[in-house]
C-alpha positions as YAML, in Angstrom:
chain: A
units: angstrom
residues:
- id: 1
  name: MET
  ca: [27.95, 124.40, -131.03]
- id: 2
  name: TYR
  ca: [31.23, 123.97, -129.17]
- id: 3
  name: ILE
  ca: [32.43, 121.70, -126.39]
- id: 4
  name: VAL
  ca: [35.45, 123.02, -124.51]
- id: 5
  name: VAL
  ca: [37.19, 120.51, -122.25]
- id: 6
  name: GLY
  ca: [39.77, 121.24, -119.57]
- id: 7
  name: LEU
  ca: [41.75, 118.20, -118.43]
- id: 8
  name: GLY
  ca: [42.68, 117.50, -114.82]
- id: 9
  name: ASN
  ca: [42.11, 115.24, -111.83]
- id: 10
  name: PRO
  ca: [39.06, 115.58, -109.58]
- id: 11
  name: ASP
  ca: [40.38, 115.11, -106.02]
- id: 12
  name: LYS
  ca: [41.14, 118.18, -103.90]
- id: 13
  name: LYS
  ca: [44.71, 116.94, -103.37]
- id: 14
  name: TYR
  ca: [45.31, 117.60, -107.10]
- id: 15
  name: LEU
  ca: [43.73, 121.06, -107.09]
- id: 16
  name: ASN
  ca: [46.95, 123.10, -107.55]
- id: 17
  name: THR
  ca: [49.03, 120.52, -109.38]
- id: 18
  name: LEU
  ca: [50.65, 120.96, -112.77]
- id: 19
  name: HIS
  ca: [48.44, 118.20, -114.20]
- id: 20
  name: ASN
  ca: [45.36, 120.31, -113.37]
- id: 21
  name: ILE
  ca: [46.31, 123.20, -115.64]
- id: 22
  name: GLY
  ca: [43.42, 122.29, -117.95]
- id: 23
  name: PHE
  ca: [40.94, 122.63, -115.08]
- id: 24
  name: MET
  ca: [42.49, 125.96, -114.08]
- id: 25
  name: ALA
  ca: [42.27, 127.26, -117.65]
- id: 26
  name: ILE
  ca: [38.65, 126.24, -118.17]
- id: 27
  name: ASP
  ca: [37.74, 127.82, -114.84]
- id: 28
  name: LYS
  ca: [39.24, 131.06, -116.22]
- id: 29
  name: VAL
  ca: [37.20, 130.68, -119.41]
- id: 30
  name: ALA
  ca: [34.04, 130.27, -117.32]
- id: 31
  name: GLU
  ca: [34.99, 133.33, -115.25]
- id: 32
  name: LYS
  ca: [35.48, 135.45, -118.39]
- id: 33
  name: LEU
  ca: [32.11, 134.31, -119.70]
- id: 34
  name: GLY
  ca: [30.46, 135.08, -116.35]
- id: 35
  name: VAL
  ca: [29.24, 131.52, -115.78]
- id: 36
  name: SER
  ca: [29.99, 128.71, -113.32]
- id: 37
  name: PHE
  ca: [29.92, 124.94, -113.37]
- id: 38
  name: ASN
  ca: [26.48, 123.89, -112.19]
- id: 39
  name: LYS
  ca: [25.73, 120.50, -113.75]
- id: 40
  name: LYS
  ca: [26.93, 116.92, -113.34]
- id: 41
  name: GLY
  ca: [26.84, 114.44, -116.17]
- id: 42
  name: PHE
  ca: [28.99, 112.90, -118.88]
- id: 43
  name: LYS
  ca: [31.21, 111.63, -116.02]
- id: 44
  name: GLY
  ca: [32.11, 115.23, -115.33]
- id: 45
  name: GLN
  ca: [31.11, 118.71, -114.22]
- id: 46
  name: TYR
  ca: [29.82, 120.98, -116.93]
- id: 47
  name: LEU
  ca: [27.87, 124.07, -117.81]
- id: 48
  name: ILE
  ca: [25.95, 125.24, -120.83]
- id: 49
  name: THR
  ca: [26.05, 128.83, -122.02]
- id: 50
  name: THR
  ca: [25.70, 130.84, -125.20]
- id: 51
  name: VAL
  ca: [28.51, 132.81, -126.80]
- id: 52
  name: ASN
  ca: [27.92, 134.92, -129.88]
- id: 53
  name: GLY
  ca: [24.61, 133.13, -130.46]
- id: 54
  name: GLU
  ca: [26.29, 129.71, -130.33]
- id: 55
  name: LYS
  ca: [25.64, 127.07, -127.66]
- id: 56
  name: VAL
  ca: [28.81, 126.23, -125.69]
- id: 57
  name: VAL
  ca: [29.42, 123.42, -123.21]
- id: 58
  name: LEU
  ca: [32.39, 123.72, -120.83]
- id: 59
  name: LEU
  ca: [33.38, 120.33, -119.40]
- id: 60
  name: LYS
  ca: [35.72, 119.13, -116.65]
- id: 61
  name: PRO
  ca: [35.94, 115.31, -116.77]
- id: 62
  name: GLN
  ca: [35.89, 113.73, -113.30]
- id: 63
  name: THR
  ca: [37.29, 110.39, -114.49]
- id: 64
  name: TYR
  ca: [40.91, 111.10, -113.63]
- id: 65
  name: MET
  ca: [43.28, 112.13, -116.38]
- id: 66
  name: ASN
  ca: [43.97, 108.78, -118.03]
- id: 67
  name: LEU
  ca: [40.25, 108.13, -118.66]
- id: 68
  name: SER
  ca: [39.29, 111.65, -119.81]
- id: 69
  name: GLY
  ca: [38.11, 110.30, -123.15]
- id: 70
  name: GLU
  ca: [35.15, 108.55, -121.52]
- id: 71
  name: SER
  ca: [33.68, 111.88, -120.45]
- id: 72
  name: VAL
  ca: [34.55, 113.65, -123.70]
- id: 73
  name: LEU
  ca: [33.08, 110.88, -125.86]
- id: 74
  name: MET
  ca: [29.80, 110.93, -123.91]
- id: 75
  name: ALA
  ca: [29.42, 114.70, -124.37]
- id: 76
  name: VAL
  ca: [30.47, 114.69, -128.04]
- id: 77
  name: ASN
  ca: [28.05, 111.85, -128.85]
- id: 78
  name: TYR
  ca: [25.18, 113.42, -126.89]
- id: 79
  name: TYR
  ca: [25.51, 116.83, -128.56]
- id: 80
  name: LYS
  ca: [26.64, 115.41, -131.94]
- id: 81
  name: VAL
  ca: [29.54, 117.87, -132.08]
- id: 82
  name: LYS
  ca: [31.91, 117.76, -135.05]
- id: 83
  name: PRO
  ca: [35.59, 117.26, -134.12]
- id: 84
  name: GLU
  ca: [36.56, 120.78, -135.22]
- id: 85
  name: ASN
  ca: [34.10, 122.12, -132.62]
- id: 86
  name: LEU
  ca: [35.73, 120.21, -129.77]
- id: 87
  name: ILE
  ca: [38.46, 122.17, -127.97]
- id: 88
  name: VAL
  ca: [40.73, 120.47, -125.42]
- id: 89
  name: ILE
  ca: [42.96, 122.36, -122.96]
- id: 90
  name: TYR
  ca: [45.72, 120.48, -121.16]
- id: 91
  name: ASP
  ca: [49.21, 120.61, -119.67]
- id: 92
  name: ASP
  ca: [52.21, 119.72, -121.86]
- id: 93
  name: LEU
  ca: [55.61, 118.57, -120.59]
- id: 94
  name: ASP
  ca: [57.30, 119.39, -123.90]
- id: 95
  name: ILE
  ca: [56.53, 123.12, -123.71]
- id: 96
  name: ASN
  ca: [58.25, 125.60, -121.39]
- id: 97
  name: ILE
  ca: [56.39, 126.98, -118.39]
- id: 98
  name: GLY
  ca: [54.53, 130.13, -119.37]
- id: 99
  name: SER
  ca: [54.09, 129.14, -123.02]
- id: 100
  name: LEU
  ca: [50.91, 128.33, -124.92]
- id: 101
  name: ARG
  ca: [50.74, 126.32, -128.13]
- id: 102
  name: ILE
  ca: [47.51, 126.05, -130.06]
- id: 103
  name: ARG
  ca: [47.09, 123.48, -132.82]
- id: 104
  name: LYS
  ca: [44.19, 122.71, -135.16]
- id: 105
  name: ASN
  ca: [44.80, 118.98, -134.85]
- id: 106
  name: GLY
  ca: [47.56, 116.42, -134.39]
- id: 107
  name: SER
  ca: [48.68, 113.45, -132.39]
- id: 108
  name: ALA
  ca: [48.15, 113.01, -128.66]
- id: 109
  name: GLY
  ca: [51.89, 113.11, -128.04]
- id: 110
  name: THR
  ca: [52.90, 111.67, -124.68]
- id: 111
  name: HIS
  ca: [49.88, 112.97, -122.75]
- id: 112
  name: ASN
  ca: [47.82, 110.04, -121.42]
- id: 113
  name: GLY
  ca: [44.59, 112.02, -121.16]
- id: 114
  name: MET
  ca: [44.88, 113.06, -124.79]
- id: 115
  name: LYS
  ca: [45.81, 109.51, -125.84]
- id: 116
  name: ASN
  ca: [42.58, 108.29, -124.26]
- id: 117
  name: ILE
  ca: [40.51, 111.02, -125.96]
- id: 118
  name: VAL
  ca: [42.05, 110.34, -129.38]
- id: 119
  name: SER
  ca: [41.63, 106.58, -128.96]
- id: 120
  name: LEU
  ca: [37.96, 106.77, -127.97]
- id: 121
  name: LEU
  ca: [37.00, 109.48, -130.48]
- id: 122
  name: GLY
  ca: [38.97, 107.82, -133.26]
- id: 123
  name: SER
  ca: [40.04, 111.26, -134.42]
- id: 124
  name: THR
  ca: [42.87, 113.77, -134.03]
- id: 125
  name: GLU
  ca: [41.00, 116.45, -135.98]
- id: 126
  name: PHE
  ca: [40.15, 118.81, -133.12]
- id: 127
  name: PRO
  ca: [41.86, 121.94, -131.76]
- id: 128
  name: ARG
  ca: [44.01, 121.70, -128.67]
- id: 129
  name: PHE
  ca: [45.40, 124.37, -126.38]
- id: 130
  name: ARG
  ca: [48.59, 123.09, -124.77]
- id: 131
  name: VAL
  ca: [49.90, 124.91, -121.70]
- id: 132
  name: GLY
  ca: [53.59, 124.39, -120.98]
- id: 133
  name: ILE
  ca: [54.75, 122.79, -117.72]
- id: 134
  name: LYS
  ca: [58.26, 121.70, -118.80]
- id: 135
  name: PRO
  ca: [60.56, 121.79, -115.79]
- id: 136
  name: GLU
  ca: [63.74, 123.83, -115.97]
- id: 137
  name: ASN
  ca: [65.59, 121.66, -113.46]
- id: 138
  name: ASP
  ca: [63.72, 118.74, -111.95]
- id: 139
  name: SER
  ca: [65.01, 115.20, -111.59]
- id: 140
  name: ARG
  ca: [61.78, 113.66, -110.29]
- id: 141
  name: GLU
  ca: [59.92, 110.94, -112.15]
- id: 142
  name: ILE
  ca: [57.39, 112.40, -114.59]
- id: 143
  name: ILE
  ca: [54.37, 111.25, -112.57]
- id: 144
  name: ASP
  ca: [55.77, 112.82, -109.39]
- id: 145
  name: TYR
  ca: [56.50, 116.06, -111.23]
- id: 146
  name: VAL
  ca: [53.10, 116.48, -112.94]
- id: 147
  name: LEU
  ca: [51.28, 115.67, -109.70]
- id: 148
  name: SER
  ca: [53.30, 118.23, -107.73]
- id: 149
  name: ASP
  ca: [51.92, 121.63, -106.77]
- id: 150
  name: ILE
  ca: [52.86, 124.67, -108.82]
- id: 151
  name: LYS
  ca: [55.97, 126.23, -107.27]
- id: 152
  name: SER
  ca: [55.46, 129.68, -105.76]
- id: 153
  name: ALA
  ca: [58.23, 131.00, -108.04]
- id: 154
  name: ASP
  ca: [56.16, 129.94, -111.08]
- id: 155
  name: VAL
  ca: [52.73, 131.20, -109.97]
- id: 156
  name: GLU
  ca: [52.98, 134.51, -111.84]
- id: 157
  name: ARG
  ca: [54.02, 132.82, -115.10]
- id: 158
  name: PHE
  ca: [51.16, 130.35, -114.81]
- id: 159
  name: ASN
  ca: [48.66, 133.10, -114.04]
- id: 160
  name: GLU
  ca: [49.78, 134.93, -117.19]
- id: 161
  name: VAL
  ca: [49.57, 131.88, -119.45]
- id: 162
  name: LEU
  ca: [46.19, 130.86, -118.00]
- id: 163
  name: ASP
  ca: [44.89, 134.35, -118.73]
- id: 164
  name: LYS
  ca: [46.29, 134.16, -122.26]
- id: 165
  name: THR
  ca: [44.81, 130.68, -122.77]
- id: 166
  name: SER
  ca: [41.35, 131.73, -121.61]
- id: 167
  name: ASN
  ca: [41.48, 134.83, -123.83]
- id: 168
  name: ALA
  ca: [42.40, 132.63, -126.80]
- id: 169
  name: VAL
  ca: [39.53, 130.21, -126.14]
- id: 170
  name: VAL
  ca: [37.02, 133.04, -125.73]
- id: 171
  name: SER
  ca: [38.33, 134.61, -128.96]
- id: 172
  name: LEU
  ca: [37.65, 131.35, -130.81]
- id: 173
  name: LEU
  ca: [34.19, 131.03, -129.26]
- id: 174
  name: LYS
  ca: [33.35, 134.60, -130.25]
- id: 175
  name: GLY
  ca: [34.00, 133.85, -133.90]
- id: 176
  name: ASP
  ca: [37.70, 134.22, -134.65]
- id: 177
  name: SER
  ca: [38.97, 131.37, -136.82]
- id: 178
  name: ILE
  ca: [41.44, 128.90, -135.36]
- id: 179
  name: ASP
  ca: [44.09, 130.33, -137.71]
- id: 180
  name: VAL
  ca: [43.55, 133.85, -136.38]
- id: 181
  name: VAL
  ca: [43.65, 132.59, -132.79]
- id: 182
  name: MET
  ca: [46.85, 130.61, -133.46]
- id: 183
  name: ASN
  ca: [48.55, 133.63, -135.07]
- id: 184
  name: LYS
  ca: [47.57, 135.90, -132.20]
- id: 185
  name: TYR
  ca: [48.20, 133.68, -129.17]
- id: 186
  name: ASN
  ca: [50.80, 131.00, -130.05]
- id: 187
  name: GLY
  ca: [54.21, 131.33, -128.47]
...
């Protein structure tokens, strides 16, 4: 069994912001799997489907970014999922726009949603799909930048990386190892 989590903020005003890249990516995963979010629980919206004979839960925490771990912990504990079967998708300020970095495990870095997840789970041993949002030229405070809408000039690059991210997640769910997925989609 897998739990795939996309990080974001629940209010409509955040719908097209950089900090909602995780929500956008998991929506693409759901679209590729032909399913839609139809349940509420675990302090989030979720769905349950089957991929390659394996039960899969897609989850969008509705706790706001900094408390994402509350939702993730509830789902992980309920389904008794091992850390390596938890996949988290989120935006990353240290990676250029249009880039995807997949890691088997590691620290939370500077991302507050990931810090909360790692703190509550007590583990860093789960795969993460980091979608780059690093600004090329932007002097705004970090919080103002990540909560800003995607610029029209960047829409195409984000559409491409979201497609790539969702393909990578689906590849993992269909049985490719994390190493194969990393080799194919990183960069």
